[in-house]
N, C-alpha and C positions, 0 to 999 in steps of 0.2 A: 094753181096746180096743173091745169091743162097746158099752160105754156111750158112748165118745167118738164112735163112728160113729153111734149113735142120736141123740146130741145134734146132730151136724152135719147129719144128714138131717132132723131135725125143727125145729131152731132156726136152721140155716144160720150158725152162729157157733162159732168155736174160737179159743182164744188160741194164742200161739206155741208154748208148751210142749206143748199138745195136738197141734198139727200135727207137731212134731218127733217126738212119740211115735208117731203113726200112720205117718209116713214111715220110722221106724226099725224098726218091728215087722215081722217076717217071716211071722207066722202069720195075720194078719187081712187079708191082701191081697185075697183074693177077696170077703170080706164088704164091704170098702171099695169095691171096684169095682162090686159088685151094688147097693150103696146109691146110688152115683153114677148108675147106670143108672136106678134107680127115680125119682130126683129129676129126671133128664133127661126121662123120660116124663111126669112130672107137670107140669113147667113149660114144656117146649118141644115136647112131643108126639113122635110117632113119625117125623115127616118128617125126611129128611136133605136139607139144602140143598146143591146142587151149584154151585160157582163156578168158572168157566173161568179158568185161570191163563195169562196171556200174559207170558212172560219176554222182554222186548223189548230188553234191553241188558245185557251183562255187563262193561261198562266201569265202574270204580268209583274214585273219588278217595280212598276210605278204605283203611286198611291193617290191618283187624281180623285178629288172629293166628289165628283159627279158621276163616276164610272162604276158600274156594277161588278166589273172584274178587277177592281183595284186590289192591290196587294193585301190590304188588311181586312178584306171581306172574307171572314172565316166561313161564312155560309155558302159561298160559291162552290159549286161542284166542279172541281178542276178536271180538265182533260187536255190531251194533246194527241193529234194524229201522228203516226210515225211517217217518215219520209215516203215509204212505199204507198201508204194510204193516201197521202196528199196527191201523189202522181196519179193514182187511180181515180181520185175525184176529178182531177183536171181532164183526164182522158174521157171520163164519162160526160163531163160538161161539153167537150168538143164533139162527142157523138150526138149530143142534144142540139148542136148547131151554134153553140156559143163560140165567138171568135176571140174573146178575151176572158181570162180568168183573173179574179182579184183575190190574191192570197192575203188574208187578214188575220192578225193575231194580237194578243197582248205582247208586251216586250218580254219575250220568253228566251232566257239565256241558253236554254237547251239547244236552240237552233243556231249553231255556230255558223261562221262564214262558209266553212267547207260543206256542212249539211245543206245550207240554203243554196249554194251555187250548184250542188249536185241535183237538187230538186228542180231548180230553174232549168238546167240543161235538159233534164228528162222531159219536163213539160213542153219545152220549145220544140221537141221532136213531133208534137201533134200540130204544128203550124198554127199556133194561136198566140195572141199577145199576152204578156204577163205583166200584171200590175201588182206591186207590193204595197202593203199597208201594215208595216211592222215596227213603226216608231223611229226613235232617234238612234242613229248609228254614226260611226266615224266616216270621214271622207273615203278612207281606204275600203271600208265595208261596202259603202254605196258603189264604189268603183268596181269591186269584185262582182257584185250582183249585176251591174250594167254589162260587164264583160261576159258574164254567163248568159246574157240574153234578156234580162228584165227590160221592159219597154217604158213602163210608167211607175210613178211612186206617188202615193197619197199620204200626206202629212198635214193634218188640219192645224192651223195656227190657234184655233179655238176662240181666242179673243186677242185683239191688239192692245187691250188695256193691260199694261204690264203689271200694275199693282194687283188687279183682279186675277190675272193669270197666276201670279206667284202665290196668291192666297188659295186658289183652287187646285193648284198643281204643286204641292209641297215637295221640296227637294229638287225641283226642276228649274231650268233657266229659260226665259223667253228668248234671250239673245242666242242661246244655243239652238233653240228650235228654228229661229230665223237663219242661223248658220246652216242648219241641215237643208233648208229649202234652197239656199244659195248653192250649196254643194251639188245638190241634185240637178239644178238648172245647168250648172257648169259641166256636168257629166253627160248632158244630152238626154236626160229623161224627159218625158212629158210629165210635168209636175202638177199634181193636184193638191190644193189646200182647202180650207173651208173654216166654218165657224159654227158655234152654237148660238141660238137666239133665245133670250129669256133667262139667262143666267142670273142668279141673285146679284143685285147691285150693278147690273149692266145697264148703262145709259143708252139712249137713242144715239147720242153723239158717238159713243164707243162703237156701236153697230155701223154707223156711217164710216168711221175710221177703218173698220174691217173691210168694207166694200172698196174703199180707196186703196187699201193695202193690196187687195187682189189685183187691182188695175196697175198699181205702181210696180209690183213684182212680176207681172206678166205671167200669172198662172195659166195653165192650159185647161184646168178643170177647177171648179169651185163647188164643194159639197156643203150645202147650207141646210140645217135642220133645227127643229125645236129642242131645247133642253127639256128632258123628261126625268123628273126625280126618281131615284131608285131607293127603295126602302132600307137597303143595307149600306147606305153611304151617309156621310155627315150632312148631305143636303136633302135628306129624306123628306123634310117638311117644307122645302122650298116650293114656290108656286110653279114657275116654268109653264110649259104647255102652250107656248105662244104660236099657234098655227098661222093666223093671218099675218102677224109680224114677220114670221119666217118666210111666208110666200112673198111678201113685199120686198124683203131683203134679197131673196133669190131673183125677183123680177128686176130690181134695179141693177143687180150684178149682171144680168143678161143685157140690159140696155147699155151698160158701160163697157162690157166685154162681149161684143156681139157674136164672136165666132168660137168661143170656148165651149167645152162640154160641161153641162150642168146636170147632175142627177136629180131625179125625183126620189127623194130619200125615203127609206122604209119608215123612219120616224114620223114622217108626214101622215102616213096611212095609219099609224098607231093612234093618232089623234083624230083622224077623220076617215071613215070607211072608203071614201073616194080620194084620199089624199094624194096618191101618186098621179092619178089622172088629172086632178086639179093642177098639180105642179106641172105636168106635161103641157097643160093649156095655159101656163103662166111663165113659160120660158125654158123649161127643162127639156132635155133631149136624150137622156140616158136613164136606164133602170138597171139595177143590179139584183136580180133574183138570186135567192140563196140556193146553192147547189150542194151544201153540206148535207151529209146523209145521217139518218137515224137520230138517236137521242142527243147528239152533239148540238143540234139546232136549238134545243131548249136551254142548253148550258152556257151558250155564248150570250149572256144577258147583260148587255151594256146598260139597258134601261128596261123597266117592266112593261108588260103588255105587247111585246114584240109580235108582229104578225107572222103567220105562216109557219110557226114552229112545229106544227103537227103534220105539215105537208111533205110530200116527196119532191125532189128536184123536177121530176117530169110534170107534176101538178102545178108547181110554181111557174114553170116555163109556159105551160099551156094557158094558165089563168091570166098571166100578165100579157101574153100575146093577144088573147081575145079582147082584153080591155083596151089595148093599144089600137087594134083594128076597129074597135067600136067607135072610136073618135075620129076615124078617117086618117089615121097615121099609118105608116108602114114600118116594117122591121128592118133595121140596117143589115146589110149583107156583107159589109167589110169589117175591119178591125176598129174602125171609128176613131182614128187619130185626128187630132185637130186639123181642120182644113182639108181632110182627105175626101169628104163627100159633101156635096151640095145638091139638095133635092134628089138624093138617091143616085147621083152620077159623080164619077171622079171629076175633080176640078180640072 
């Protein structure tokens, strides 16, 4: 295992069998995480980039079996912010020092292209980067958002196991999701994808394929987190909650894609009180504090036990900044584009 870790750290290349071996081994975990942390320091520096998360609607047309805001969850308390509220949230985030906002929602058909482009243009007036995480759209829609000023787009592949994907995402097409990622890349977005770890019937080999998919498609960001079962979904009784395996998946992703952005996901901290800090010490370099205000924070429940739902945006920002500084890291001062900063200095 030490030889494989050294190879990954120095050459940033592993084959599927190598990845499976590392994911399966229980004795080399800390060595693997330490190697990922060294590669993170070498390629993207000590800065942690904070991105303000605005969860602006929990309406969704899709019916994914693992998601708490799935269409058929009749117990979900639905809400949507109006366009003016979204812009005000973004302006408030900018005043708190965020250089990027991440606009996230279910696939809510209320937000037409015209509405979304108007919102993006207004937010860009605050001189911040805009990341969208709003699901599958047509090429023309992605193009309109890009022309309005959107900088990044997050669309997790979830799993590269097509059979598993189609079972867990009824009515959806893996090939269409792959098409979306290709369209986004061709339009010049910084493209983020990602996966869930610990899905029912997910194999270690499948997780290895996920990591290789990120490398082959050249993603600019990879969000990797544990699957946490939600009580109002068909997977309510599934096991999930694979914290260590999620960390190892994230660490190998860092070793193979040394200069990309990798978030310490909120789901990690749902499973471990120090989850985001552990992730930051295992290859991650991005944190996305929630800047959604009021009762909405509780209602955007993709999974149960979500942290910080009773906090204010100011408290979230202050808390995570203190944690970051406590481990000797710094807060990024730029917009955090891939390759933009190294050790806190422009390349």
